[in-house]
All heavy atoms as an XYZ file, in Angstrom:
736
protein
N     101.022    137.131     73.646
C     102.035    136.970     74.645
C     103.281    136.641     73.910
O     103.293    135.675     73.028
C     101.534    135.836     75.479
C     102.518    135.383     76.593
S     101.857    134.101     77.697
C     100.183    134.088     77.545
N     104.409    137.229     74.211
C     105.682    136.834     73.558
C     106.415    135.872     74.451
O     106.127    135.606     75.678
C     106.543    138.154     73.366
O     106.752    138.665     74.685
C     105.826    139.147     72.510
N     107.443    135.325     73.991
C     108.170    134.239     74.697
C     108.848    134.799     75.996
O     109.001    134.083     76.952
C     109.298    133.674     73.871
N     109.039    136.159     76.096
C     109.683    136.666     77.224
C     108.627    137.250     78.242
O     109.085    137.742     79.216
C     110.755    137.683     76.968
C     110.141    138.878     76.156
O     109.069    138.788     75.561
O     110.817    139.925     76.059
N     107.432    137.094     77.991
C     106.297    137.565     78.772
C     105.651    136.352     79.235
O     104.979    135.642     78.485
C     105.462    138.535     78.121
C     104.272    138.982     79.069
C     106.241    139.793     77.612
N     105.547    136.175     80.619
C     104.929    135.053     81.195
C     103.520    135.404     81.552
O     103.223    136.490     82.126
C     105.684    134.561     82.449
C     105.181    133.253     82.980
S     106.008    132.636     84.321
C     107.746    132.592     83.790
N     102.546    134.442     81.328
C     101.160    134.633     81.697
C     101.074    134.497     83.207
O     101.519    133.481     83.852
C     100.285    133.614     81.083
C      98.867    133.678     81.444
O      98.463    133.303     82.488
O      98.004    134.104     80.585
N     100.499    135.508     83.945
C     100.600    135.656     85.314
C      99.651    134.576     86.010
O      99.912    134.185     87.147
C     100.298    137.007     85.827
C     101.365    138.042     85.458
C     102.689    137.715     85.981
O     102.876    137.434     87.223
N     103.778    137.673     85.129
N      98.560    134.138     85.379
C      97.635    133.308     85.906
C      97.986    131.811     85.673
O      97.502    130.902     86.478
C      96.271    133.557     85.420
O      96.239    133.263     83.920
C      95.775    134.974     85.608
N      98.826    131.468     84.681
C      99.187    130.156     84.454
C     100.621    129.837     84.544
O     101.010    128.616     84.701
C      98.821    129.742     82.955
O      99.538    130.455     81.994
C      97.312    129.969     82.701
N     101.546    130.821     84.502
C     102.878    130.640     84.613
C     103.475    130.216     83.180
O     104.698    129.975     83.180
N     102.640    130.183     82.180
C     103.186    129.752     80.869
C     103.872    130.860     80.079
O     103.515    132.016     80.297
C     102.039    129.232     80.032
N     104.872    130.588     79.290
C     105.427    131.593     78.496
C     104.989    131.628     77.143
O     105.361    132.652     76.319
N     104.001    130.838     76.679
C     103.378    130.951     75.362
C     101.823    130.847     75.486
O     101.355    130.091     76.428
C     103.833    129.739     74.507
C     105.371    129.747     74.244
C     105.837    128.505     73.484
O     104.996    127.684     73.184
O     107.023    128.511     73.209
N     101.176    131.601     74.609
C      99.678    131.597     74.621
C      99.118    130.309     74.426
O      98.127    129.870     75.141
C      99.154    132.579     73.541
C      97.666    132.828     73.744
C      97.272    133.480     74.951
O      98.010    134.419     75.463
O      96.228    133.098     75.560
N      99.607    129.368     73.629
C      99.138    128.033     73.364
C      99.165    127.216     74.688
O      98.215    126.503     75.056
C      99.743    127.408     72.191
N     100.287    127.358     75.371
C     100.461    126.648     76.581
C      99.469    127.118     77.688
O      98.941    126.421     78.465
C     101.921    126.789     77.081
N      99.350    128.413     77.728
C      98.379    129.040     78.747
C      97.013    128.502     78.463
O      96.331    128.276     79.334
C      98.441    130.624     78.603
N      96.568    128.543     77.219
C      95.294    128.048     76.881
C      95.108    126.511     77.301
O      94.106    126.214     77.819
C      94.988    128.192     75.375
C      94.865    129.649     74.863
O      94.590    130.500     75.790
O      94.945    129.911     73.666
N      96.104    125.738     77.080
C      96.011    124.337     77.420
C      95.908    124.199     78.991
O      95.219    123.435     79.482
C      97.306    123.619     76.872
C      97.217    122.103     77.122
C      98.415    121.429     76.515
C      98.390    119.939     76.639
N      99.433    119.304     75.937
N      96.753    125.069     79.620
C      96.694    124.965     81.113
C      95.320    125.431     81.622
O      94.776    124.763     82.477
C      97.815    125.873     81.645
C      99.187    125.147     81.463
C      97.654    126.090     83.130
C     100.297    126.083     81.732
N      94.748    126.421     81.057
C      93.326    126.879     81.467
C      92.403    125.796     81.233
O      91.612    125.501     82.193
C      93.070    128.138     80.734
C      93.609    129.427     81.199
C      93.044    130.625     80.617
N      94.037    131.626     80.581
C      94.843    131.955     79.515
N      94.829    131.249     78.320
N      95.802    133.006     79.666
N      92.463    125.059     80.091
C      91.637    124.066     79.871
C      91.669    122.829     80.872
O      90.684    122.248     81.347
C      91.636    123.553     78.454
N      92.877    122.509     81.083
C      93.125    121.472     82.172
C      92.706    121.799     83.498
O      92.194    121.015     84.252
C      94.682    120.981     82.106
C      95.113    120.297     80.873
S      96.760    119.643     80.831
C      97.808    121.201     80.695
N      92.973    123.053     83.862
C      92.541    123.568     85.172
C      90.965    123.547     85.286
O      90.427    123.155     86.327
C      93.028    125.024     85.483
C      94.504    124.975     85.814
C      95.017    126.376     86.209
N      96.371    126.373     86.621
C      96.990    127.522     86.779
N      96.474    128.663     86.541
N      98.279    127.415     87.116
N      90.336    123.799     84.144
C      88.898    123.767     84.177
C      88.425    122.350     84.501
O      87.495    122.125     85.342
C      88.282    124.200     82.812
C      86.814    124.296     82.800
C      86.273    124.897     81.478
O      86.806    125.893     80.977
O      85.250    124.407     81.067
N      88.997    121.332     83.855
C      88.717    119.977     84.102
C      89.025    119.626     85.538
O      88.279    118.802     86.131
C      89.400    119.096     83.118
C      89.106    117.642     83.202
C      87.657    117.363     83.047
N      87.378    115.926     83.291
C      86.304    115.496     83.893
N      85.401    116.217     84.405
N      86.180    114.137     84.178
N      90.118    120.055     85.979
C      90.500    119.753     87.475
C      89.438    120.272     88.397
O      89.073    119.602     89.340
C      91.957    120.335     87.723
C      93.024    119.514     87.105
C      92.125    120.401     89.346
C      94.371    120.193     87.089
N      88.993    121.485     88.161
C      87.952    122.053     88.940
C      86.619    121.248     88.925
O      85.994    120.976     89.897
C      87.652    123.496     88.549
C      88.791    124.509     88.861
O      89.652    124.222     89.627
N      88.710    125.596     88.220
N      86.251    120.713     87.748
C      85.078    119.860     87.608
C      85.306    118.623     88.457
O      84.460    118.069     89.134
C      84.820    119.541     86.069
C      84.446    120.666     85.289
C      84.496    120.291     83.816
O      84.924    119.211     83.422
O      84.028    121.199     83.067
N      86.533    118.028     88.383
C      86.823    116.782     89.130
C      86.759    117.111     90.581
O      86.241    116.231     91.384
C      88.155    116.169     88.639
C      88.158    115.711     87.185
C      88.694    115.116     89.533
C      89.437    115.453     86.561
N      87.422    118.193     90.992
C      87.330    118.538     92.439
C      85.896    118.604     92.938
O      85.557    118.202     94.041
C      88.070    119.875     92.635
C      89.495    119.805     92.513
O      90.086    118.609     92.449
O      90.173    120.848     92.457
N      85.013    119.245     92.122
C      83.626    119.318     92.630
C      82.980    118.042     92.668
O      82.221    117.715     93.727
C      82.870    120.229     91.712
C      81.359    120.562     92.257
C      81.484    121.221     93.575
O      82.195    122.198     93.766
N      80.832    120.555     94.628
N      83.297    117.127     91.699
C      82.707    115.661     91.910
C      83.295    115.035     93.130
O      82.553    114.275     93.816
C      83.202    114.981     90.576
O      82.602    115.549     89.465
C      82.634    113.486     90.778
N      84.564    115.214     93.362
C      85.104    114.566     94.648
C      84.369    115.149     95.846
O      84.042    114.310     96.751
C      86.611    114.830     94.673
C      87.345    114.034     93.581
C      87.176    114.503     96.039
C      88.850    114.397     93.395
N      84.158    116.457     95.899
C      83.477    117.014     97.017
C      82.070    116.425     97.218
O      81.645    116.112     98.294
C      83.457    118.595     96.958
C      84.929    119.108     97.092
C      82.531    119.203     97.875
C      84.974    120.549     96.659
N      81.408    116.431     96.091
C      79.964    115.895     96.138
C      79.912    114.371     96.552
O      79.156    114.082     97.434
C      79.285    115.980     94.736
C      79.132    117.448     94.279
O      79.200    118.346     95.146
O      78.916    117.637     93.107
N      80.887    113.621     96.046
C      80.918    112.171     96.425
C      81.424    112.034     97.895
O      80.943    111.178     98.571
C      81.919    111.406     95.519
C      81.351    111.151     94.107
C      82.483    110.648     93.233
C      80.177    110.331     94.092
N      82.312    112.914     98.316
C      82.718    112.850     99.684
C      81.612    113.109    100.652
O      81.422    112.422    101.642
C      83.837    113.974     99.964
C      84.495    113.950    101.381
C      83.921    114.344    102.418
C      85.729    113.685    101.540
N      84.794    114.265    103.505
C      85.944    113.775    103.007
C      86.899    113.189    100.909
C      87.123    113.535    103.730
C      88.100    112.941    101.542
C      88.180    113.066    102.912
N      80.760    114.180    100.382
C      79.631    114.512    101.168
C      78.558    113.340    101.150
O      78.066    113.031    102.237
C      78.997    115.787    100.819
C      79.843    117.004    100.923
C      79.337    118.283    100.307
C      80.135    117.288    102.398
N      78.367    112.755    100.053
C      77.372    111.635     99.923
C      77.870    110.341    100.766
O      77.131    109.827    101.508
C      77.364    111.254     98.454
C      76.258    110.030     98.298
C      76.106    109.576     96.859
O      76.713    110.229     96.006
O      75.396    108.595     96.675
N      79.178    110.163    100.653
C      79.843    108.966    101.375
C      79.686    109.233    102.895
O      79.442    108.338    103.625
C      81.348    108.768    100.948
C      81.850    107.525    101.544
C      83.444    107.570    101.407
N      83.882    106.223    101.811
C      83.993    105.801    103.119
N      83.467    106.520    104.073
N      84.477    104.660    103.344
N      80.010    110.442    103.303
C      80.024    110.782    104.637
C      78.650    110.617    105.281
O      78.445    110.049    106.322
C      80.497    112.215    104.904
O      80.435    112.559    106.271
N      77.569    111.052    104.559
C      76.246    110.888    105.022
C      75.800    109.514    105.067
O      75.178    109.061    106.079
N      76.154    108.799    104.081
C      75.840    107.276    104.067
C      76.485    106.553    105.297
O      75.973    105.717    105.944
C      76.279    106.580    102.769
C      75.339    106.939    101.648
C      76.011    106.355    100.294
C      73.949    106.268    101.761
N      77.798    106.933    105.465
C      78.491    106.265    106.607
C      77.875    106.566    107.961
O      77.722    105.820    108.790
C      79.987    106.785    106.505
O      80.680    106.141    107.533
N      77.440    107.937    108.104
C      76.799    108.271    109.320
C      75.492    107.501    109.599
O      75.126    107.103    110.664
C      76.568    109.741    109.419
C      77.813    110.579    109.493
C      77.650    111.991    109.255
O      76.548    112.609    109.223
N      78.736    112.775    109.024
N      74.756    107.339    108.436
C      73.499    106.523    108.554
C      73.830    104.954    108.883
O      73.015    104.473    109.621
C      72.732    106.586    107.194
C      72.063    107.891    107.011
C      71.007    108.171    108.038
O      70.183    107.273    108.406
O      70.946    109.315    108.672
N      74.849    104.493    108.382
C      75.265    103.132    108.791
C      75.528    103.031    110.275
O      75.015    102.112    110.883
C      76.415    102.570    107.962
C      77.088    101.308    108.565
C      76.111    102.501    106.466
N      76.342    104.014    110.707
C      76.576    103.941    112.106
C      75.357    104.067    113.041
O      75.176    103.375    114.082
N      74.410    105.033    112.690
C      73.222    105.194    113.466
C      72.362    104.005    113.350
O      71.779    103.546    114.475
C      72.399    106.402    112.817
C      73.009    107.820    113.021
C      72.195    108.808    112.437
C      72.937    110.248    112.557
N      72.189    111.225    111.724
N      72.298    103.334    112.181
C      71.476    102.074    112.137
C      72.096    101.011    112.985
O      71.265    100.271    113.584
C      71.388    101.710    110.598
O      70.796    102.780    109.864
C      70.489    100.479    110.362
N      73.362    100.877    112.840
C      74.070     99.789    113.641
C      73.823    100.039    115.125
O      73.326     99.102    115.886
C      75.495     99.734    113.280
C      76.316     98.622    113.839
C      77.764     98.531    113.452
N      78.437     99.858    113.560
C      78.829    100.470    112.427
N      78.736     99.969    111.175
N      79.590    101.578    112.526
N      73.992    101.217    115.654
C      73.856    101.531    117.036
C      72.381    101.455    117.417
O      72.153    100.868    118.582
C      74.406    102.930    117.330
C      75.919    102.849    117.232
S      76.676    104.564    117.558
C      76.072    105.028    119.147
N      71.432    101.798    116.636
C      69.972    101.648    116.912
C      69.628    100.282    117.156
O      68.604     99.900    117.890
C      69.162    102.372    115.963
N      70.242     99.320    116.432
C      69.974     97.919    116.487
C      70.756     97.186    117.722
O      70.709     96.020    117.844
C      70.317     97.247    115.205
O      71.734     97.132    115.014
N      71.494     97.980    118.485
C      72.192     97.488    119.620
C      73.590     97.007    119.268
O      74.332     96.504    120.074
N      74.060     97.416    118.034
C      75.459     97.074    117.584
C      76.531     98.072    118.098
O      76.186     98.987    118.857
N      77.655     97.936    117.675
C      78.798     98.725    118.044
C      78.897    100.028    117.322
O      78.292    100.142    116.202
C      80.170     97.912    117.911
O      80.319     97.710    116.436
C      80.168     96.694    118.760
N      79.512    101.053    117.917
C      79.681    102.234    117.192
C      80.575    102.148    115.958
O      80.342    102.769    114.904
C      80.320    103.321    118.211
C      80.604    104.628    117.498
C      80.921    105.757    118.589
N      81.208    106.904    117.895
C      82.401    107.546    117.671
N      83.516    106.982    118.121
N      82.543    108.655    117.005
N      81.654    101.314    116.098
C      82.605    101.140    115.070
C      82.727     99.597    114.711
O      82.615     98.785    115.621
C      83.994    101.691    115.434
C      84.089    103.173    115.726
C      85.481    103.396    116.211
C      83.764    104.025    114.477
N      83.121     99.339    113.540
C      83.597     98.014    113.188
C      84.964     98.080    112.699
O      85.183     98.508    111.448
C      82.551     97.335    112.051
C      82.993     96.040    111.633
C      81.145     97.391    112.647
N      85.907     97.884    113.421
C      87.379     98.023    113.222
C      87.853     97.223    111.953
O      88.599     97.723    111.206
C      88.300     97.761    114.325
C      87.968     98.900    115.520
C      88.953     98.509    116.712
C      88.261    100.283    115.053
N      87.275     96.074    111.818
C      87.541     95.281    110.648
C      87.221     95.951    109.308
O      87.986     95.969    108.305
C      86.970     93.816    110.786
N      86.083     96.572    109.310
C      85.697     97.413    108.102
C      86.585     98.557    107.937
O      86.928     98.744    106.803
C      84.225     97.734    108.445
C      83.668     98.717    107.276
C      83.516     98.049    105.943
N      82.935     98.989    104.976
C      83.070     99.065    103.687
N      83.888     97.992    103.189
N      82.604     99.760    102.937
N      86.982     99.215    108.986
C      87.794    100.304    108.827
C      89.148     99.890    108.226
O      89.753    100.507    107.343
C      87.871    101.116    110.103
C      86.700    101.815    110.530
C      86.929    102.953    111.404
O      88.037    103.275    111.805
O      85.943    103.742    111.677
N      89.707     98.846    108.836
C      90.943     98.309    108.284
C      90.807     97.957    106.739
O      91.810     98.169    106.007
C      91.474     97.085    109.029
C      92.105     97.515    110.311
C      92.870     96.235    111.086
N      91.840     95.230    111.369
C      91.161     95.080    112.501
N      91.309     95.960    113.459
N      90.376     94.031    112.711
N      89.750     97.274    106.373
C      89.489     97.002    104.959
C      89.513     98.128    104.111
O      90.061     98.134    102.962
C      88.042     96.218    104.912
C      87.672     95.862    103.525
C      86.280     95.297    103.635
O      85.938     94.431    104.523
O      85.420     95.764    102.768
N      88.901     99.237    104.504
C      88.860    100.536    103.815
C      90.304    101.120    103.622
O      90.688    101.516    102.479
C      87.842    101.458    104.395
C      86.386    100.907    104.236
C      87.978    102.875    103.745
C      85.425    101.713    105.022
N      90.975    101.176    104.765
C      92.316    101.631    104.649
C      93.221    100.846    103.714
O      93.954    101.416    102.932
C      92.828    101.767    106.103
C      92.181    102.719    106.939
C      94.426    102.027    106.098
C      92.463    102.632    108.432
N      93.171     99.609    103.846
C      93.918     98.664    102.956
C      93.498     98.972    101.457
O      94.482     99.036    100.584
C      93.777     97.245    103.316
C      94.683     96.313    102.604
C      96.172     96.514    102.852
O      96.439     97.055    103.943
O      96.930     96.057    102.046
N      92.252     99.083    101.181
C      91.866     99.295     99.782
C      92.398    100.581     99.250
O      92.955    100.634     98.144
C      90.190     99.399     99.723
C      89.697     99.628     98.416
N      89.729     98.814     97.410
C      89.084    100.802     97.941
C      89.229     99.337     96.363
N      88.814    100.629     96.661
N      92.422    101.657     99.996
C      92.943    102.934     99.561
C      94.491    102.904     99.464
O      95.035    103.423     98.603
C      92.461    104.067    100.519
C      91.120    104.612    100.063
C      89.884    103.952    100.434
C      91.031    105.823     99.409
C      88.736    104.455    100.214
C      89.791    106.294     98.967
C      88.628    105.599     99.410
N      95.094    102.183    100.381
C      96.511    102.055    100.338
C      96.935    101.360     99.173
O      97.860    101.684     98.384
C      97.056    101.292    101.585
C      98.595    101.246    101.595
C      99.217    100.565    102.811
N      98.607    101.030    104.040
C      98.011    100.232    105.016
N      97.933     98.985    104.775
N      97.637    100.741    106.074
N      96.249    100.217     98.791
C      96.560     99.457     97.579
C      96.355    100.357     96.321
O      97.032    100.165     95.377
C      95.700     98.161     97.532
C      96.112     97.158     98.612
O      97.294     97.197     99.070
N      95.310     96.291     98.926
N      95.316    101.125     96.305
C      94.859    101.862     95.062
C      95.751    103.097     94.853
O      96.148    103.472     93.751
C      93.510    102.265     95.110
N      96.183    103.814     96.027
C      96.788    105.097     95.854
C      98.216    105.076     96.507
O      98.892    106.177     96.480
C      96.055    106.140     96.691
C      94.519    106.252     96.030
C      93.751    107.237     96.984
C      94.476    106.685     94.653
N      98.668    104.089     97.053
C      99.992    103.969     97.698
C      99.923    104.570     99.099
O      98.834    104.663     99.683
N     101.053    105.001     99.635
C     101.049    105.501    101.006
C     100.149    106.651    101.310
O      99.551    106.672    102.327
C     102.551    105.953    101.213
C     103.315    105.218    100.099
C     102.415    104.977     99.072
N      99.914    107.629    100.354
C      98.909    108.654    100.542
C      97.575    108.073    100.690
O      96.638    108.783    101.368
C      98.980    109.654     99.481
C     100.290    110.488     99.486
O     100.938    110.484    100.531
O     100.648    111.039     98.451
N      97.223    106.977    100.198
C      95.942    106.389    100.272
C      95.501    106.109    101.766
O      94.332    106.241    102.061
N      96.408    105.807    102.589
C      96.155    105.683    104.038
C      95.607    106.905    104.604
O      94.510    106.865    105.310
C      97.375    105.271    104.864
O      97.885    103.997    104.222
C      97.154    105.053    106.250
N      96.242    108.099    104.337
C      95.722    109.367    104.874
C      94.330    109.694    104.303
O      93.477    110.182    105.011
C      96.738    110.442    104.423
C      98.129    110.279    105.161
C      97.900    110.099    106.724
O      97.312    110.906    107.417
N      98.504    109.139    107.263
N      94.131    109.374    103.005
C      92.825    109.633    102.343
C      91.729    108.878    103.066
O      90.735    109.350    103.522
C      92.846    109.362    100.901
C      91.483    109.527    100.241
C      93.840    110.350    100.046
N      92.065    107.611    103.303
C      91.059    106.754    103.962
C      90.833    107.209    105.361
O      89.589    107.122    105.740
C      91.671    105.304    104.006
N      91.837    107.487    106.096
C      91.597    108.023    107.500
C      90.713    109.251    107.496
O      89.793    109.392    108.368
C      92.950    108.276    108.235
C      93.729    107.062    108.416
C      95.192    107.243    109.012
C      92.963    106.081    109.411
N      90.910    110.159    106.473
C      90.085    111.354    106.461
C      88.591    111.024    106.089
O      87.726    111.515    106.630
C      90.659    112.280    105.463
C      91.962    113.105    105.895
C      92.584    113.784    104.652
C      91.701    113.997    107.034
N      88.389    110.160    105.174
C      87.107    109.699    104.779
C      86.463    109.050    106.034
O      85.216    109.276    106.273
C      87.195    108.667    103.623
C      87.262    109.216    102.206
C      87.564    108.107    101.365
C      86.113    109.994    101.866
N      87.115    108.184    106.676
C      86.541    107.511    107.862
C      86.225    108.483    108.934
O      85.064    108.381    109.490
C      87.505    106.415    108.392
C      87.773    105.269    107.455
C      88.891    104.410    107.908
C      86.426    104.307    107.429
N      87.041    109.385    109.203
C      86.676    110.418    110.169
C      85.568    111.217    109.852
O      84.672    111.572    110.605
C      87.863    111.368    110.399
C      87.691    112.388    111.466
C      88.801    113.065    111.843
N      88.481    114.164    112.876
C      89.353    115.006    113.329
N      90.407    115.252    112.777
N      88.886    115.924    114.226
N      85.307    111.643    108.515
C      84.348    112.490    108.055
C      82.967    111.702    108.205
O      81.825    112.207    108.449
C      84.418    112.914    106.666
O      84.215    111.925    105.691
N      82.991    110.332    108.143
C      81.723    109.570    108.260
C      81.384    109.221    109.729
O      80.237    109.039    110.035
N      82.344    109.177    110.563
C      82.021    108.767    111.992
C      82.362    109.775    112.963
O      82.107    109.702    114.119
C      82.842    107.381    112.251
C      84.389    107.570    112.322
C      84.938    106.551    113.156
N      86.265    106.163    112.750
C      87.328    107.016    112.772
N      87.188    108.277    113.135
N      88.504    106.578    112.356
N      83.127    110.813    112.658
C      83.634    111.843    113.521
C      84.897    111.421    114.152
O      85.355    110.212    113.979
N      85.642    112.277    114.978
C      86.754    111.901    115.581
C      86.506    110.888    116.646
O      85.534    110.673    117.263
C      87.293    113.245    116.235
C      86.116    114.009    116.352
C      85.154    113.626    115.201
N      87.601    109.994    116.963
C      87.411    108.961    118.028
C      87.742    109.617    119.406
O      88.394    110.643    119.526
C      88.424    107.830    117.778
C      88.155    107.005    116.533
C      89.243    106.005    116.328
C      86.820    106.337    116.615
């Protein structure tokens, strides 16, 4: 690849940069799969918590716990953490 020819899959103008981008994307894909796997595991556990709580005569939701999770994600990830937490909570309990 010459400097005036851009790699169409990476957007890089040099082969070394294209190779580096490919390697980083491979790692990103691995991380994404780990996130998906953990998301599904968390969602299943959360659903089981809810079922167990309700089967024992408890409430469907524990709002204090949800606020704790939202705050934890906000502190760790900034403003976007709130949205991540809300999506995680929804996947575990379903829409309200």
